[in-house]
Phi, psi and omega in degrees: 000149181270155175051061180294150177290139175281139179220121178302318182297313182296320181293318180292329177300330179269001178057040183219034177283119192239025176300145179304144182222153180276356173205155176242165180293119179290153186302325183292339180261356185299319180299315181292322179295319178298322178295321178296320179295317179298320178295321178297314180295331178275004179065024173266073189293320178302319179295317180299315180295320180298314179297317183293324178299320178293320179295322180295324177298322182282325184218080185288358180254014180259110186293329182302327180294316180293320182297313181291325178297316180300318180294320179294321177295319177297317182295333179262017175064026174263068188297320182298313180293324178296317179298318179298323180293316178296321178295322177296320177298316181297315180297318182295315182288327176294316179297330181270007178057039178282156179302143181296337177297334177281339180272335185306319179300323180290322178297319179297314181296321176296322177300319179296319180294313180296327178296316178296327179280358182064026172266074194292327181295316177294316180301317182299319180294322178292319179295322178297320177297315180298319178299313186297325185250021162079027175245126178047048187301317183295317179293322178296319176296321182297312182289328173297319177297319178298318180298315181292325178297317181290338179258018175064025175266073190298319182296316179291321177299318179303317180298317182291318178294326177295324177296320178298315181296321179296331180283347180058038175281104190305318185298332185255357184297311182302311182294323181295316177298320182295316179291327175299320178298317180295322177297316181299320179298319182286342177258019177056047178234073185299325180297317178294324178297316179298315179302316183288324175297320177298315179295321178297320179297314180294316181295321179295317180296325178297318178295318181295329181276347184276118181295342180275352181292139179284166180297321179296317179298320180292323179296314179295318181296324178296318178297318180292320178299314180296318180295321179293316179297322178295320180290328183273347186307319181298338182265349185272066180207154175265156180201152170271153178213161179189166177205156177226125185233136176233127182230142173240140183196193181224140178232120183282345184203086188299133180287143178273343177226131181301139179293344177288344182275316183195158172290333184279079184246159175237157177259151184276343184083007183245143178254160181191146161289153184213160177231136180233132175236126181226147179215151178210151178212147182196182181219136178236121175285173184301128179286353180269351174287166180304315177239136173253134180247128180229090171274147180204162174231140177223135178224149178208156177211141178235146177237128176259131185277347173278117183300336180282353181246027179300327182293347177268013177263127183228147171242130186235137173233136186218125173244141183214160175221124174251129176240116188237131175266127179064052189304325184253009182271171181299324176241125177222150179206163183184197182220150178239137167231140183207153175226141181221152174222136180242141175241138180248140177287116185257115182269128175269111185293339181284310183268350183059027176249160181223154176211151180279127178238152181299127183259311180202163171212151182210162179229122184248138175209153178159170184263164172214157185208143171214150180214137173280105185280338172200164183308124176075008176239119183245128175252129183217167178202159178209152182214117185232144176243134185224093169293134181216150181235133178253120185274348181255019178302142176298163181296331178289121182295338181291341180261008183290134174264350180300140179162211182235126178257123178246128181231150176214153181209134173237133184219154174235121183244130174259095183271072191269344183073019177287166181284319188241352187219100177222075193278159170228124176251128184226147171243131183235152169221156180214133176238104181263090185273083182277158177293324178274160183275332189298319186251010176291117191219153172232138181224150174229139185218152171238139187224132175235124178231161182212142177248134180235144174241104182283320174215175180300333184251004180234123179234149178227154173227147176225141185218137172236124183231126178241118189239127178250115185244132179237132175249100191262353185250012180293138178291332184266022178104152183294141178243135178230125179242146169237116183253121178248123181239128173241126186225137177227133179226155179215151177217144176230123180277119179274317178220174177303339183250333185254133179224136173263144188232151172208143180207148175218148177213155179225129183238135173236125176247113175263122180236147175290345171254073194297318185299328185265320193242345177288141178200162170242151181211133175234137176217154179216138176222152175209147181178207184219156179226140177243125181247148178213000000 
C-alpha cells in the first residue's frame, strides 16, 4: 500500500524510530532501555514504565525514555499520564529550541488523546500543528475533518477529507470518501454525494481485495461498502421516460431556417402567432453501471397562424443514442450518435395548398467529456460532426447548404445549488462547410447562462449568447454578422408530472450587409408539459 500512516507505536515495536533527537541513549543505559522495550513488546506495560521512570531519573534529557513511556501509558489506557508525558516532551524540546518538526509527532499523539476525551478544540489545534510541520498529515487532516463534521462545519470538513484523498493514503480513503458524501448531502449537493459514495464503494472494495489489508481495515471497509451501496440503491435502476409539450406563442420575425440546423440563419421578415407541439420518449439504463445507454426519440412541429409565414413551419424527427462511461462519477465521457430529418411546409401559390416535403436530413456523431475539477465546478467539452443534406437547395450550386457541420463547445459550470446564482460559461465554435459559397460560414460564440430557484416548485433560467459569424467565400464580398440573443425561461411544477412553462427571447443580428441581413426578433411562448 502507498503512503502508510506513521505510528510511533509501530515504529518503536520495530526498534527503528529515527526522528532526530537532541540526545541519544547513552551506552551505559542501553541494557536497561532494551529491557524496557522488550517489556513493552511483551505488553508488560507496568514493568516498562517502571524501568523508564528509573532511567528518566538518571538521564532526564533523553527523549527516547519519555517517548516509550508515553506509548506504554497509552497502551495501558493511562491517557492522562501519557498526555502529561507528551506535554513534558513538547516543553523540553521547545525550551531547547529544537525544530518544530521534532515536536509534531508529540502534538499528533496529544491530538489523538484529546480527540478520545472529546476535547475537540484542543485536539484540532494539535492536529493543525502536526499538519503544518509534516507529521502524519493525512491522518491529521482526517481527524480534523471528523471534528469539523461533528460540529456541523461541513465546508471545512470537506476540505480536510479532500486533502486526505489527495494524499492517496489507502487506509483512510474509504472513510474519507464516505464522509465527503455526507458533507455533500448536508450542503445540498446531491451530485457530489453520489460521486463520493461511488468513490467510497470503489475504495472499500480495493481494501477488501488487498491481501495485505488487516482484519480491522476490512471490517471498516465492509461497513462503508454496505452503507455506500445502500445510499446508491435508489439510483441503480433503468427506466423509460417521456414528455409531451404544447406551447402557444408569438414570433415577431419567423426564421427561414431552423436554428437547430445552423447558427447561420436568416429571418423571413414576417410575424405570426404560433403553436408548437413536441414529444419525446427514451430509455436510460442504470447510471451506476460501467456504461450507461440512453436511446431516445424526439419530434416537434410548429404551426404559424400568419398565412404568409407557412414556409417557416417545420416538422422535425430526431433519434439519438448516448453512451456514457461513469455517468455519475467525477469524470465521465462518452459518445453521441444521432440522426434527424426535417420537413418544411411547402405552399403552392397556384392552388394555395401546402404539404410537408423533406427539407433536410443529417447524421451527428462525436465525443463528449466532463470532469468535476473541484467541488461543484464542472469542466466539460463536446465535439460533433454532422454531415447533412438539404433537399430544397436552389438549382444554383453556389446557394447549396448541403455539406458538413462541425461544432464544438467547452464549458465551465458552477453547480453550487445557490438560490440565484448557478452560472455556466461556455465557448462555442461552428464550421458550416457547405458545398455552396454563399452560406459557407464559421462562427465563434460566448455564452453565459444561469439557473435560479425562486421556490421549490419554481425555476428560472437566463441566457446571454453572443455569436460572431463570418461568411468568407461569398462571391459578392465577405459577410460578417454579430448575433446577440437574450433568453429568459421559467417553469412551475404543478404536480410530479405536470409543469407549466413560459419563455421569451430577443435577438439582434448586426450584419455588415445591413439592408439584407440585419434583423431584430422577439418571441414568446407559454404552455404546459406532461412527463412520464
